[in-house]
mmCIF file of the C-alpha atoms, coordinates in Angstrom:
data_MODEL
# 
_entry.id   MODEL 
# 
loop_
_atom_site.group_PDB 
_atom_site.id 
_atom_site.type_symbol 
_atom_site.label_atom_id 
_atom_site.label_alt_id 
_atom_site.label_comp_id 
_atom_site.label_asym_id 
_atom_site.label_entity_id 
_atom_site.label_seq_id 
_atom_site.pdbx_PDB_ins_code 
_atom_site.Cartn_x 
_atom_site.Cartn_y 
_atom_site.Cartn_z 
_atom_site.occupancy 
_atom_site.B_iso_or_equiv 
_atom_site.pdbx_formal_charge 
_atom_site.auth_seq_id 
_atom_site.auth_comp_id 
_atom_site.auth_asym_id 
_atom_site.auth_atom_id 
_atom_site.pdbx_PDB_model_num 
ATOM 1  C CA . UNK A 1 1  ? 48.803 -27.633 -20.144 1.00 0.00 ? 1  UNK A CA 1 
ATOM 2  C CA . UNK A 1 2  ? 50.739 -28.094 -23.125 1.00 0.00 ? 2  UNK A CA 1 
ATOM 3  C CA . UNK A 1 3  ? 50.634 -31.260 -25.262 1.00 0.00 ? 3  UNK A CA 1 
ATOM 4  C CA . UNK A 1 4  ? 51.496 -32.624 -28.833 1.00 0.00 ? 4  UNK A CA 1 
ATOM 5  C CA . UNK A 1 5  ? 49.604 -34.956 -30.869 1.00 0.00 ? 5  UNK A CA 1 
ATOM 6  C CA . UNK A 1 6  ? 51.405 -37.423 -33.152 1.00 0.00 ? 6  UNK A CA 1 
ATOM 7  C CA . UNK A 1 7  ? 49.279 -39.065 -36.065 1.00 0.00 ? 7  UNK A CA 1 
ATOM 8  C CA . UNK A 1 8  ? 50.727 -41.857 -38.057 1.00 0.00 ? 8  UNK A CA 1 
ATOM 9  C CA . UNK A 1 9  ? 49.142 -41.851 -41.629 1.00 0.00 ? 9  UNK A CA 1 
ATOM 10 C CA . UNK A 1 10 ? 49.242 -43.590 -44.862 1.00 0.00 ? 10 UNK A CA 1 
ATOM 11 C CA . UNK A 1 11 ? 46.573 -43.017 -47.481 1.00 0.00 ? 11 UNK A CA 1 
ATOM 12 C CA . UNK A 1 12 ? 44.060 -41.372 -45.228 1.00 0.00 ? 12 UNK A CA 1 
ATOM 13 C CA . UNK A 1 13 ? 42.604 -38.907 -47.553 1.00 0.00 ? 13 UNK A CA 1 
ATOM 14 C CA . UNK A 1 14 ? 39.174 -39.932 -46.555 1.00 0.00 ? 14 UNK A CA 1 
ATOM 15 C CA . UNK A 1 15 ? 39.464 -39.063 -42.927 1.00 0.00 ? 15 UNK A CA 1 
ATOM 16 C CA . UNK A 1 16 ? 42.630 -36.913 -42.320 1.00 0.00 ? 16 UNK A CA 1 
ATOM 17 C CA . UNK A 1 17 ? 40.977 -33.579 -42.752 1.00 0.00 ? 17 UNK A CA 1 
ATOM 18 C CA . UNK A 1 18 ? 38.103 -34.257 -40.321 1.00 0.00 ? 18 UNK A CA 1 
ATOM 19 C CA . UNK A 1 19 ? 40.438 -35.866 -37.767 1.00 0.00 ? 19 UNK A CA 1 
ATOM 20 C CA . UNK A 1 20 ? 42.931 -32.910 -37.547 1.00 0.00 ? 20 UNK A CA 1 
ATOM 21 C CA . UNK A 1 21 ? 40.129 -30.141 -37.751 1.00 0.00 ? 21 UNK A CA 1 
ATOM 22 C CA . UNK A 1 22 ? 38.528 -31.882 -34.931 1.00 0.00 ? 22 UNK A CA 1 
ATOM 23 C CA . UNK A 1 23 ? 41.888 -31.959 -32.801 1.00 0.00 ? 23 UNK A CA 1 
ATOM 24 C CA . UNK A 1 24 ? 42.663 -28.181 -33.660 1.00 0.00 ? 24 UNK A CA 1 
ATOM 25 C CA . UNK A 1 25 ? 39.267 -26.912 -32.691 1.00 0.00 ? 25 UNK A CA 1 
ATOM 26 C CA . UNK A 1 26 ? 39.201 -28.383 -29.173 1.00 0.00 ? 26 UNK A CA 1 
ATOM 27 C CA . UNK A 1 27 ? 38.773 -26.123 -26.316 1.00 0.00 ? 27 UNK A CA 1 
ATOM 28 C CA . UNK A 1 28 ? 42.307 -26.750 -25.376 1.00 0.00 ? 28 UNK A CA 1 
ATOM 29 C CA . UNK A 1 29 ? 44.268 -27.260 -28.799 1.00 0.00 ? 29 UNK A CA 1 
ATOM 30 C CA . UNK A 1 30 ? 47.458 -29.059 -28.948 1.00 0.00 ? 30 UNK A CA 1 
ATOM 31 C CA . UNK A 1 31 ? 50.627 -26.896 -29.203 1.00 0.00 ? 31 UNK A CA 1 
ATOM 32 C CA . UNK A 1 32 ? 51.561 -29.070 -32.197 1.00 0.00 ? 32 UNK A CA 1 
ATOM 33 C CA . UNK A 1 33 ? 49.993 -31.636 -34.419 1.00 0.00 ? 33 UNK A CA 1 
ATOM 34 C CA . UNK A 1 34 ? 52.688 -33.944 -36.030 1.00 0.00 ? 34 UNK A CA 1 
ATOM 35 C CA . UNK A 1 35 ? 51.425 -36.105 -38.834 1.00 0.00 ? 35 UNK A CA 1 
ATOM 36 C CA . UNK A 1 36 ? 53.905 -38.738 -39.906 1.00 0.00 ? 36 UNK A CA 1 
ATOM 37 C CA . UNK A 1 37 ? 53.263 -39.757 -43.434 1.00 0.00 ? 37 UNK A CA 1 
ATOM 38 C CA . UNK A 1 38 ? 54.506 -43.162 -44.410 1.00 0.00 ? 38 UNK A CA 1 
ATOM 39 C CA . UNK A 1 39 ? 54.614 -42.814 -48.204 1.00 0.00 ? 39 UNK A CA 1 
ATOM 40 C CA . UNK A 1 40 ? 51.108 -41.928 -48.986 1.00 0.00 ? 40 UNK A CA 1 
ATOM 41 C CA . UNK A 1 41 ? 50.097 -42.453 -52.632 1.00 0.00 ? 41 UNK A CA 1 
ATOM 42 C CA . UNK A 1 42 ? 46.689 -40.656 -52.456 1.00 0.00 ? 42 UNK A CA 1 
ATOM 43 C CA . UNK A 1 43 ? 46.076 -37.036 -51.661 1.00 0.00 ? 43 UNK A CA 1 
ATOM 44 C CA . UNK A 1 44 ? 47.002 -37.256 -48.013 1.00 0.00 ? 44 UNK A CA 1 
ATOM 45 C CA . UNK A 1 45 ? 50.217 -35.180 -48.484 1.00 0.00 ? 45 UNK A CA 1 
ATOM 46 C CA . UNK A 1 46 ? 48.277 -32.430 -50.367 1.00 0.00 ? 46 UNK A CA 1 
ATOM 47 C CA . UNK A 1 47 ? 45.551 -32.361 -47.613 1.00 0.00 ? 47 UNK A CA 1 
ATOM 48 C CA . UNK A 1 48 ? 48.187 -32.048 -45.028 1.00 0.00 ? 48 UNK A CA 1 
ATOM 49 C CA . UNK A 1 49 ? 50.022 -29.109 -46.833 1.00 0.00 ? 49 UNK A CA 1 
ATOM 50 C CA . UNK A 1 50 ? 46.607 -27.199 -47.126 1.00 0.00 ? 50 UNK A CA 1 
ATOM 51 C CA . UNK A 1 51 ? 45.839 -27.940 -43.390 1.00 0.00 ? 51 UNK A CA 1 
ATOM 52 C CA . UNK A 1 52 ? 49.236 -26.683 -42.438 1.00 0.00 ? 52 UNK A CA 1 
ATOM 53 C CA . UNK A 1 53 ? 48.626 -23.406 -44.226 1.00 0.00 ? 53 UNK A CA 1 
ATOM 54 C CA . UNK A 1 54 ? 45.296 -23.075 -42.329 1.00 0.00 ? 54 UNK A CA 1 
ATOM 55 C CA . UNK A 1 55 ? 46.585 -24.209 -39.022 1.00 0.00 ? 55 UNK A CA 1 
ATOM 56 C CA . UNK A 1 56 ? 50.215 -23.408 -38.272 1.00 0.00 ? 56 UNK A CA 1 
ATOM 57 C CA . UNK A 1 57 ? 50.363 -26.024 -35.440 1.00 0.00 ? 57 UNK A CA 1 
ATOM 58 C CA . UNK A 1 58 ? 49.834 -28.802 -38.085 1.00 0.00 ? 58 UNK A CA 1 
ATOM 59 C CA . UNK A 1 59 ? 53.127 -30.092 -39.568 1.00 0.00 ? 59 UNK A CA 1 
ATOM 60 C CA . UNK A 1 60 ? 53.683 -32.929 -41.983 1.00 0.00 ? 60 UNK A CA 1 
ATOM 61 C CA . UNK A 1 61 ? 56.778 -35.093 -41.730 1.00 0.00 ? 61 UNK A CA 1 
ATOM 62 C CA . UNK A 1 62 ? 57.401 -37.822 -44.494 1.00 0.00 ? 62 UNK A CA 1 
ATOM 63 C CA . UNK A 1 63 ? 59.100 -41.086 -43.772 1.00 0.00 ? 63 UNK A CA 1 
ATOM 64 C CA . UNK A 1 64 ? 62.443 -41.663 -45.793 1.00 0.00 ? 64 UNK A CA 1 
ATOM 65 C CA . UNK A 1 65 ? 61.612 -43.468 -49.058 1.00 0.00 ? 65 UNK A CA 1 
ATOM 66 C CA . UNK A 1 66 ? 64.418 -45.943 -48.756 1.00 0.00 ? 66 UNK A CA 1 
ATOM 67 C CA . UNK A 1 67 ? 63.307 -47.336 -45.350 1.00 0.00 ? 67 UNK A CA 1 
ATOM 68 C CA . UNK A 1 68 ? 61.518 -50.766 -45.377 1.00 0.00 ? 68 UNK A CA 1 
ATOM 69 C CA . UNK A 1 69 ? 57.869 -50.472 -44.368 1.00 0.00 ? 69 UNK A CA 1 
ATOM 70 C CA . UNK A 1 70 ? 57.011 -52.367 -41.095 1.00 0.00 ? 70 UNK A CA 1 
ATOM 71 C CA . UNK A 1 71 ? 53.364 -52.174 -40.007 1.00 0.00 ? 71 UNK A CA 1 
ATOM 72 C CA . UNK A 1 72 ? 53.451 -49.923 -36.920 1.00 0.00 ? 72 UNK A CA 1 
ATOM 73 C CA . UNK A 1 73 ? 57.213 -50.093 -36.728 1.00 0.00 ? 73 UNK A CA 1 
ATOM 74 C CA . UNK A 1 74 ? 58.116 -46.440 -37.839 1.00 0.00 ? 74 UNK A CA 1 
ATOM 75 C CA . UNK A 1 75 ? 56.462 -44.244 -35.425 1.00 0.00 ? 75 UNK A CA 1 
# 
């Protein structure tokens, strides 16, 4: 079975590393972990870059800065 995990994230530096490492270390890990970063202002983008280097299946996508933020409306 092949599957993809999509994670919306904004300012999740406290939990994002643990969550993603838990996902990629599963017995049947996903083919791709897409993290959609909605303009984080904390260390979330840096953590995601580090995770992407360690786990090639982890990819970070940043929302366009000119889009209006609507809770739960982007992803």
